[in-house]
Backbone as CSV, one residue per row, in Angstrom:
resi,resn,N_x,N_y,N_z,CA_x,CA_y,CA_z,C_x,C_y,C_z
1,MET,94.877,135.807,60.966,94.402,134.851,61.601,93.126,135.027,62.549
2,SER,92.231,134.462,62.659,90.719,134.773,63.338,91.072,134.759,64.739
3,THR,90.243,135.569,65.074,90.101,135.959,66.926,89.317,134.610,67.461
4,VAL,88.740,133.843,66.685,88.007,132.721,67.375,89.586,131.576,67.479
5,TYR,90.153,131.352,66.704,91.395,130.593,66.562,92.092,131.194,67.590
6,ARG,92.683,132.478,67.859,93.530,133.069,68.532,92.980,132.452,70.101
7,GLU,91.793,132.738,70.515,91.334,132.756,71.769,91.410,131.079,71.877
8,MET,90.739,130.087,70.963,90.722,128.904,71.248,92.520,128.499,71.446
9,ARG,93.422,128.668,70.981,94.673,128.392,71.101,95.239,128.593,72.359
10,ASN,94.763,130.377,72.671,95.539,130.727,74.062,94.859,129.885,75.237
11,TYR,93.628,129.380,74.978,92.992,128.633,76.201,93.481,127.326,76.381
12,GLN,93.699,126.516,75.104,94.764,125.580,75.189,95.723,125.845,75.969
13,VAL,96.616,126.747,75.413,97.644,127.064,76.437,97.615,127.238,78.020
14,TYR,96.459,127.586,78.267,96.102,127.780,79.813,95.610,126.740,80.627
15,GLN,95.286,125.896,79.618,94.716,124.706,80.087,96.142,123.495,80.497
16,GLN,97.058,123.618,79.414,98.053,122.844,79.569,98.918,123.389,80.821
17,ALA,99.225,124.933,81.042,99.679,125.345,82.225,99.450,124.880,83.218
18,LEU,97.877,125.134,83.418,97.513,124.643,84.935,97.354,123.185,85.021
19,PHE,97.471,122.168,84.196,97.264,121.085,83.976,98.938,120.628,84.763
20,LEU,100.083,121.399,84.108,101.357,120.975,84.599,101.571,121.506,86.006
21,GLY,100.638,122.836,86.241,100.971,123.427,87.599,100.575,122.476,88.720
22,ILE,99.328,121.677,88.244,98.721,120.663,89.401,99.928,119.779,89.147
23,LEU,100.183,118.995,88.280,101.070,117.952,88.071,102.339,117.988,88.998
24,ASN,103.010,119.306,88.964,104.115,119.758,89.836,104.027,119.265,91.258
25,GLN,102.743,119.395,91.461,102.897,119.095,93.121,103.352,117.424,93.462
26,SER,103.222,116.719,92.325,103.707,115.282,92.773,104.745,115.002,91.306
27,SER,105.340,115.928,90.820,106.224,115.582,90.010,107.343,116.612,89.407
28,SER,108.388,116.476,89.015,109.176,117.173,88.587,108.881,117.351,87.088
29,MET,109.620,118.240,86.312,109.385,118.181,85.174,110.487,118.960,84.217
30,ILE,110.678,118.667,83.159,111.932,119.019,82.225,110.900,119.503,80.965
31,ILE,111.301,120.928,80.664,110.514,121.478,79.651,111.596,122.223,78.757
32,GLN,111.379,122.310,77.436,112.284,122.627,76.758,112.095,124.176,76.103
33,LYS,113.289,124.828,75.511,112.858,126.225,75.086,112.361,126.109,73.777
34,PRO,111.392,126.952,73.406,110.621,126.809,72.371,111.553,127.115,70.887
35,ILE,111.388,126.377,69.949,112.456,126.708,69.054,111.939,127.929,68.290
36,LYS,110.601,128.343,67.961,110.614,129.624,67.789,109.402,130.222,68.566
37,LYS,109.096,131.581,68.602,108.196,132.110,69.427,107.170,132.363,68.876
38,ALA,106.303,132.274,69.650,104.677,132.547,69.188,104.520,133.939,69.212
39,ILE,104.082,134.678,68.211,103.667,135.996,68.253,102.253,136.334,68.390
40,VAL,101.434,135.586,67.602,100.068,135.653,67.296,99.194,135.232,68.840
41,THR,99.897,134.266,69.178,99.095,133.462,70.453,99.832,133.388,71.576
42,GLN,99.787,132.957,72.742,100.464,132.590,73.924,101.382,131.595,73.413
43,GLN,102.491,131.360,74.267,103.685,130.506,73.718,103.092,128.957,74.483
44,LEU,102.811,127.991,73.776,102.998,126.607,74.166,104.036,126.076,74.811
45,VAL,103.809,125.407,76.199,105.338,125.030,76.506,105.360,123.433,76.252
46,THR,106.884,123.443,75.831,107.031,121.691,75.419,107.604,120.925,76.720
47,VAL,106.864,120.048,77.121,107.259,118.840,77.991,107.916,117.996,77.530
48,SER,109.230,117.709,78.020,109.846,116.496,77.551,109.580,115.574,78.492
49,SER,109.491,115.883,79.695,109.306,114.408,80.997,108.235,114.919,82.022
50,LEU,107.619,113.972,82.566,107.402,114.489,84.041,108.015,113.336,84.665
51,LYS,108.676,113.320,85.978,109.277,112.483,86.656,108.742,112.337,88.148
52,PHE,107.813,111.560,88.199,107.128,111.181,89.621,107.836,110.662,90.612
53,SER,108.760,109.713,90.508,109.503,108.910,91.230,110.775,108.710,90.109
54,ALA,111.923,108.060,91.019,113.014,107.620,90.351,112.641,106.179,89.171
55,ASP,111.670,105.705,89.517,111.221,104.614,88.544,109.754,105.079,88.098
56,ASP,109.429,105.868,88.042,107.914,106.528,87.353,108.154,107.900,86.646
57,GLN,108.973,107.605,85.510,108.914,109.027,84.542,108.237,108.628,83.258
58,ILE,107.560,109.772,82.568,106.699,109.794,81.338,107.583,110.444,80.426
59,ALA,108.130,110.072,79.185,108.718,110.736,78.463,107.728,111.581,77.576
60,ILE,107.046,112.550,77.831,105.920,113.030,77.132,106.007,113.517,75.977
61,SER,107.144,114.321,75.470,107.452,114.648,74.102,107.660,113.296,73.067
62,ASP,108.213,112.565,73.632,108.619,110.886,72.668,107.461,110.115,72.498
63,LEU,106.515,110.179,73.762,105.254,109.699,73.407,104.406,110.340,72.562
64,ILE,104.229,111.616,72.481,103.353,112.417,71.635,103.926,112.716,70.302
65,GLU,105.098,112.516,70.114,105.647,112.552,68.804,105.469,111.064,68.085
66,ARG,105.448,109.884,68.832,105.065,108.632,68.240,103.998,108.739,67.623
67,ARG,102.934,109.200,68.813,101.468,109.045,68.442,101.270,109.851,67.343
68,CYS,101.474,111.226,67.171,101.261,112.055,65.976,101.862,111.641,64.597
69,LYS,103.014,111.110,64.646,103.543,110.356,63.708,102.669,109.234,62.882
70,GLU,102.148,108.295,63.897,101.113,107.228,63.738,100.133,107.817,62.732
71,MET,99.526,109.059,63.714,98.198,109.665,63.028,98.457,110.327,61.349
72,MET,99.896,110.854,61.378,100.024,111.296,60.005,100.039,110.367,59.062
73,LYS,100.795,109.091,59.484,100.967,108.116,58.407,99.663,107.348,58.199
74,LEU,98.875,107.246,59.290,97.070,107.057,58.730,96.562,107.777,57.828
75,ASP,96.866,109.119,58.140,96.446,110.449,57.285,96.568,109.859,55.935
76,LEU,97.948,109.862,55.659,98.536,110.180,54.344,98.035,108.736,53.887
77,SER,98.129,107.562,54.464,97.501,106.275,53.857,95.882,106.149,53.323
78,ASN,95.221,107.160,53.846,93.895,107.597,53.722,93.669,108.652,52.650
79,GLY,95.023,108.802,51.821,94.844,109.939,50.639,94.634,110.983,51.053
80,LEU,95.065,111.813,52.331,95.199,113.246,52.802,96.315,113.635,51.953
81,ARG,96.315,114.909,51.350,97.240,115.611,50.918,98.464,115.604,52.003
82,GLU,99.752,115.632,51.754,101.216,115.866,52.576,100.814,117.191,53.428
83,LYS,100.608,118.035,52.468,100.492,119.606,53.167,99.495,119.509,54.210
84,THR,98.470,118.889,53.865,97.343,118.898,55.167,97.429,117.954,56.088
85,ALA,97.985,116.746,56.058,98.710,115.999,56.837,99.889,116.340,57.735
86,ILE,100.643,117.069,57.191,101.703,118.075,58.191,100.879,118.863,59.153
87,ARG,100.008,119.512,58.361,99.102,120.998,59.196,98.494,120.213,60.568
88,ARG,97.824,118.966,60.211,97.296,118.273,60.993,98.174,117.706,62.097
89,TYR,99.395,117.117,61.806,99.958,116.755,62.805,100.550,117.751,63.604
90,GLU,100.881,118.974,63.278,101.358,120.051,64.083,99.879,120.230,65.067
91,THR,98.809,120.392,64.457,97.935,120.363,65.310,97.222,119.266,66.483
92,ASN,97.609,118.067,65.890,97.608,116.831,66.922,98.423,117.089,68.256
93,LYS,99.921,117.792,67.794,100.679,117.517,68.942,100.054,118.429,70.255
94,VAL,99.389,119.249,69.820,98.719,120.121,70.864,97.598,119.280,71.796
95,THR,96.768,118.820,70.861,95.693,118.419,71.420,96.039,117.166,72.234
96,GLU,96.897,116.405,71.528,97.510,114.890,72.446,98.023,115.281,73.616
97,VAL,98.703,116.057,73.616,99.257,116.473,74.916,98.469,116.994,75.907
98,LEU,97.247,117.458,75.795,96.107,118.161,76.519,95.295,116.747,76.876
99,HIS,95.434,115.800,75.976,94.550,114.552,76.412,95.480,113.730,77.463
100,LEU,96.708,113.795,77.012,97.760,112.887,78.196,97.723,113.351,79.282
101,LEU,97.757,114.696,79.249,98.091,115.275,80.808,96.798,115.353,81.625
102,SER,95.307,115.390,80.506,94.119,115.313,81.363,94.105,113.768,81.854
103,ASP,94.618,112.756,80.918,94.424,111.452,81.355,95.235,111.172,82.711
104,ILE,96.427,111.659,82.793,97.255,111.556,84.123,96.448,112.203,85.050
105,LEU,96.053,113.367,85.102,95.090,114.048,86.160,93.907,113.388,86.593
106,ASN,93.667,112.658,85.484,92.292,111.898,85.894,92.827,110.467,87.222
107,GLU,94.101,110.225,86.762,94.628,109.169,87.565,94.848,109.660,89.109
108,PHE,94.870,110.955,89.387,94.892,111.715,90.685,93.648,112.081,91.498
109,GLY,92.407,111.793,90.494,91.287,112.100,90.842,90.227,113.160,90.176
110,PHE,91.180,113.463,89.050,90.492,114.892,88.558,89.449,114.448,87.954
111,THR,88.437,115.009,87.371,87.567,114.658,86.372,87.227,115.770,85.649
112,PHE,86.487,116.078,84.308,86.563,117.114,83.566,84.902,117.276,83.025
113,ARG,84.347,118.666,82.671,83.144,118.922,82.089,84.011,119.323,80.783
114,THR,83.775,118.302,79.435,84.371,119.025,78.257,83.309,119.193,76.995
115,THR,83.940,120.072,76.434,83.303,120.239,75.048,84.072,119.639,73.840
116,LYS,83.625,119.008,72.971,84.564,118.143,72.135,84.223,118.864,70.472
117,THR,85.479,118.921,69.698,85.152,119.277,68.443,84.359,118.283,67.722
118,THR,84.032,118.504,66.485,83.346,117.544,65.842,84.562,116.776,64.642
119,GLY,85.389,117.008,64.648,86.471,116.026,64.136,86.016,115.710,62.546
120,LYS,85.803,117.017,61.845,85.404,116.963,60.296,86.670,116.457,59.623
121,ASN,86.244,115.828,58.354,86.786,115.328,57.415,87.981,114.120,58.098
122,LYS,87.689,113.560,59.171,88.323,112.404,59.670,89.291,112.945,60.342
123,SER,89.429,114.224,60.953,90.434,114.794,62.098,90.299,114.120,63.128
124,ALA,91.355,114.653,64.174,90.927,113.761,65.575,90.333,114.875,66.416
125,ILE,89.467,114.179,67.154,88.657,115.111,67.795,89.466,115.650,69.241
126,ALA,89.197,117.089,69.671,89.749,117.653,70.609,88.685,117.762,71.642
127,GLU,89.195,117.743,72.844,88.154,118.444,73.921,89.106,119.492,74.476
128,THR,88.031,120.565,74.680,88.564,121.498,75.639,87.388,121.376,77.091
129,VAL,88.472,121.545,78.079,88.063,121.403,79.424,87.311,122.826,79.987
130,ASN,85.991,122.741,80.342,85.293,123.705,80.715,85.517,124.189,82.526
131,VAL,85.441,122.957,82.900,84.994,122.831,84.595,86.134,121.562,84.857
132,MET,86.923,121.710,85.751,87.425,120.481,86.292,87.025,120.219,87.758
133,TYR,87.140,118.965,88.240,86.508,118.506,89.692,87.712,117.450,89.973
134,PHE,87.775,117.927,91.404,88.670,117.018,92.151,87.908,116.088,93.084
135,LYS,87.657,114.696,92.743,87.008,113.806,93.649,85.805,114.407,93.841
136,GLY,85.164,114.772,92.796,83.678,114.896,92.706,83.695,116.370,93.173
137,ARG,84.300,117.327,93.576,83.791,118.802,93.713,84.460,119.701,92.875
138,LYS,83.841,120.502,92.623,84.365,121.611,91.448,85.622,122.238,91.766
139,ALA,86.533,122.284,91.345,87.926,122.672,91.301,88.231,123.799,90.877
140,TYR,88.042,123.933,89.380,88.391,125.122,88.593,87.407,125.155,87.498
141,SER,87.018,126.597,87.397,85.928,127.111,86.418,87.001,127.352,85.332
142,ARG,86.033,127.434,84.141,86.740,128.041,83.012,87.685,129.326,83.201
143,GLN,86.937,130.243,83.786,87.603,131.282,84.077,89.041,131.197,84.986
144,GLN,89.065,130.138,86.001,89.940,130.098,86.958,91.020,129.432,86.121
145,ILE,90.930,128.564,85.249,91.663,127.884,84.275,92.551,128.883,83.521
146,THR,91.871,129.709,83.118,92.562,130.765,82.086,93.399,131.700,82.915
147,GLN,93.073,132.158,84.022,93.520,133.162,84.943,94.795,132.394,85.658
148,ILE,94.604,131.040,86.108,96.007,130.685,86.696,96.861,130.277,85.658
149,GLY,96.090,129.530,84.837,96.871,129.023,83.416,97.734,129.952,82.850
150,MET,97.166,131.131,82.591,97.873,132.383,82.059,99.401,132.598,82.967
151,LYS,99.106,132.869,84.363,100.254,133.246,85.289,101.260,131.931,85.176
152,ILE,100.817,130.616,85.261,101.501,129.516,85.175,102.314,129.446,83.942
153,ASN,101.814,129.529,82.945,102.306,129.797,81.558,103.386,130.733,81.606
154,GLN,103.116,132.069,81.846,104.300,132.917,81.725,105.436,132.735,82.727
155,TYR,105.009,131.897,83.923,106.401,131.793,84.740,107.141,130.493,84.055
156,LEU,106.618,129.439,83.427,107.107,128.649,82.811,107.876,128.901,81.640
157,TYR,107.363,129.887,80.784,107.882,130.484,79.392,109.184,131.378,80.117
158,GLU,109.392,131.915,80.819,110.160,132.812,81.475,111.512,132.020,81.964
159,LYS,111.039,130.743,82.657,112.198,129.871,83.162,112.900,129.199,82.022
160,CYS,112.032,128.803,80.847,112.445,128.462,79.614,113.528,129.419,79.002
161,ALA,113.219,130.378,78.978,113.908,131.665,78.264,115.108,131.882,79.151
162,GLU,115.089,131.678,80.203,116.807,131.599,80.984,117.735,130.939,80.462
163,GLY,117.263,129.415,80.178,118.223,128.525,80.102,118.641,128.502,78.285
164,ASP,119.266,127.393,77.984,119.900,127.469,76.582,119.070,126.264,75.898
165,GLY,118.685,125.197,76.564,117.788,123.848,76.082,116.754,123.707,76.905
166,ASN,117.072,122.716,77.778,116.125,122.248,78.766,116.273,122.495,79.884
167,THR,115.162,122.584,80.658,114.854,123.435,81.964,114.229,122.291,83.096
168,ILE,114.799,122.210,83.900,114.261,121.159,85.342,113.278,122.094,86.013
169,ILE,112.105,121.703,86.509,111.345,122.443,87.165,110.917,121.359,88.453
170,GLU,111.712,121.411,89.376,111.317,120.942,90.523,110.434,120.505,90.958
171,ARG,110.326,119.284,91.627,108.706,119.041,92.032,108.358,120.063,93.283
172,ASN,107.087,120.577,93.349,106.496,121.609,94.241,107.334,122.892,94.066
173,ASP,107.185,123.236,92.923,107.911,124.371,92.731,107.417,125.698,93.639
174,PRO,108.057,126.448,94.108,107.311,127.178,95.238,106.627,128.580,94.467
175,ILE,106.942,128.912,93.259,106.149,130.036,92.854,104.868,129.266,92.151
176,ILE,105.149,128.132,91.120,103.598,127.352,90.963,102.690,127.170,91.880
177,HIS,103.375,126.855,92.905,102.542,126.269,94.568,101.649,127.715,94.963
178,GLU,102.421,128.584,95.015,101.781,130.042,95.304,100.815,130.307,94.404
179,LEU,101.137,130.073,92.680,100.054,130.501,91.812,98.564,129.734,92.089
180,LEU,98.974,128.405,92.411,97.981,127.613,92.724,97.061,127.701,94.065
181,VAL,97.499,128.242,95.065,97.002,128.352,96.370,96.708,129.892,96.524
182,GLY,97.151,130.827,95.762,96.759,132.013,95.520,95.403,132.764,95.490
183,ASN,94.471,131.394,94.970,93.024,131.690,94.818,92.707,130.648,95.917
184,GLN,91.755,131.323,96.501,91.266,130.284,97.857,90.222,129.044,97.385
185,SER,89.904,129.282,96.137,88.925,128.055,95.514,89.696,126.994,95.041
186,ILE,91.160,126.978,95.010,91.902,126.344,94.192,92.363,125.154,94.855
187,VAL,92.369,123.724,94.436,92.407,122.510,94.972,93.886,122.165,95.006
188,VAL,94.671,121.762,95.943,95.866,121.627,96.082,95.702,120.037,96.691
189,PHE,96.577,119.126,96.097,96.073,117.557,96.456,97.792,117.302,96.851
190,SER,97.728,116.027,97.307,99.047,115.165,97.576,98.835,113.859,96.952
191,SER,100.076,113.419,96.565,99.959,111.918,95.898,100.186,111.237,96.633
């Protein structure tokens, strides 16, 4: 596995963890224990759902599963080999989760400076967040996304490892909150 791929995948893991950490300020979340442990890269967290209130819940994993299956069907109908379509399906799950979480953060006032992949051979275009802004002010640099995301991801992974299946992370988890505010340039928002 190439170093470039490993670095890119790890950065996606850190982005996801930071996004979840920020969203935890206004939502509880259910995360799933990984089916298999990542060895070469950091472990990506599988998010079942985010719950903002009793009547405002997003079934993240179901939504992503449906979306990626639609994309795979389209790939197959366009003549893509099944093996390639399955590989893309797995890749798309990661990028689609990141897109969905960034869309949710956008609703709370976050914007992003990103770079996009080319989407060669009709594959989905993935965005990588380089800088995050909150209500127009710089909130997180790429370095902060990496540093804080790494810590939040480690915490979430440890929480998953403690349980047998799904793990509930309550809204405003004190450890996640501390990881976010431990760096003075970090934005903490309230919904």
